[in-house]
C-alpha positions in Angstrom: 39.3 56.4 -29.7 40.0 60.1 -30.2 40.5 62.1 -27.1 40.8 65.8 -26.4 41.3 68.2 -23.5 38.3 70.1 -22.1 39.1 73.8 -22.3 37.5 77.0 -21.3 37.5 79.4 -18.3 38.7 76.7 -15.9 40.9 76.6 -12.8 44.5 76.0 -13.7 47.3 74.1 -12.0 51.0 74.4 -11.9 51.1 70.6 -12.1 51.2 68.7 -15.4 47.7 67.5 -16.1 44.5 68.5 -18.0 41.5 69.5 -16.0 39.5 66.9 -18.0 39.8 64.7 -21.0 37.0 63.8 -23.3 37.3 60.2 -24.7 34.4 59.4 -26.9 31.2 59.8 -24.9 33.0 60.0 -21.6 34.6 62.9 -19.8 37.3 62.1 -17.2 37.8 65.0 -14.7 41.1 65.1 -12.9 41.2 65.4 -9.1 39.7 68.7 -8.0 40.5 70.3 -4.7 39.6 73.5 -2.9 41.5 75.8 -5.2 40.9 79.2 -6.9 41.3 79.9 -10.6 45.1 80.1 -10.2 45.3 76.7 -8.6 46.0 78.2 -5.1 44.7 76.2 -2.2 41.7 77.8 -0.5 41.6 76.5 3.1 38.2 76.1 4.8 36.0 73.7 6.8 35.5 70.3 5.3 32.1 71.5 3.9 33.6 74.6 2.4 36.5 72.6 0.8 34.1 69.9 -0.6 31.8 72.7 -2.0 34.6 74.5 -3.8 36.0 71.2 -5.1 32.6 70.2 -6.6 32.0 73.7 -7.9 35.3 73.3 -9.8 34.1 69.9 -11.1 30.8 71.5 -12.2 32.6 74.2 -14.1 34.7 71.7 -15.9 31.7 69.6 -16.8 29.8 72.7 -18.0 32.7 73.5 -20.3 32.3 70.0 -21.7 28.6 70.5 -22.3 27.3 68.7 -19.2 26.9 69.0 -15.4 26.9 67.0 -12.2 23.8 65.1 -13.3 25.9 63.4 -16.0 28.4 61.9 -13.5 28.4 58.1 -13.5 31.4 57.6 -11.1 32.8 59.6 -8.2 36.2 58.9 -6.5 36.5 61.0 -3.4 39.5 61.4 -1.2 38.9 62.5 2.4 41.7 64.1 4.4 40.9 61.7 7.3 38.2 59.3 8.6 36.8 62.0 10.8 35.2 63.6 7.7 33.3 60.4 6.6 29.9 61.2 8.2 29.9 64.8 7.1 30.9 63.7 3.5 28.0 61.3 3.4 25.6 63.9 4.7 26.6 66.5 2.2 26.9 64.2 -0.8 23.2 64.3 -1.7 23.4 68.1 -2.1 25.4 67.5 -5.3 24.2 64.3 -6.8 20.7 63.0 -7.6 19.2 59.6 -8.1 20.3 57.4 -9.5 23.4 58.2 -7.5 26.7 57.7 -9.3 28.9 54.7 -8.5 31.3 55.8 -5.9 34.6 55.0 -4.1 35.6 57.0 -1.1 39.0 56.8 0.6 40.4 58.3 3.7 43.9 59.2 2.9 46.6 61.7 3.9 46.1 64.8 1.7 48.4 67.1 3.6 46.5 70.3 4.3 43.6 69.4 2.0 40.5 68.0 3.6 38.9 66.9 0.3 39.7 66.0 -3.3 37.4 64.5 -5.9 37.6 63.1 -9.5 34.7 62.0 -11.6 33.7 60.3 -14.8 30.7 61.7 -16.7 28.8 60.3 -19.6 28.2 63.0 -22.2 27.3 61.4 -25.6 28.8 63.3 -28.5 26.2 65.2 -30.4 23.5 64.9 -27.7 
């Protein structure tokens, strides 16, 4: 299956990974955190970090020709279990029914409060 990097005016990282890879009809978005266009961490409240992370995901999906409505799976990493209820409360602000399949983990992210990766279904030629 051919694959290609999603490119455009996207946040960059000093780490060795592509923001997203298209493989056939699917786009795999790398973990996105609360970072600016240069990849610098932008600290904030949990809600602020989640919002910037998902805005970065949205930008990447738009560069691939889609949006958050095309997401079929979400993998979210919370900086600690204390963010679980807030995460669940904010989640529906970003995703509509049918909600994507989802895995959420509370893990040590250092100073980050939130990171997210997604898989989107974007049929070629649609």
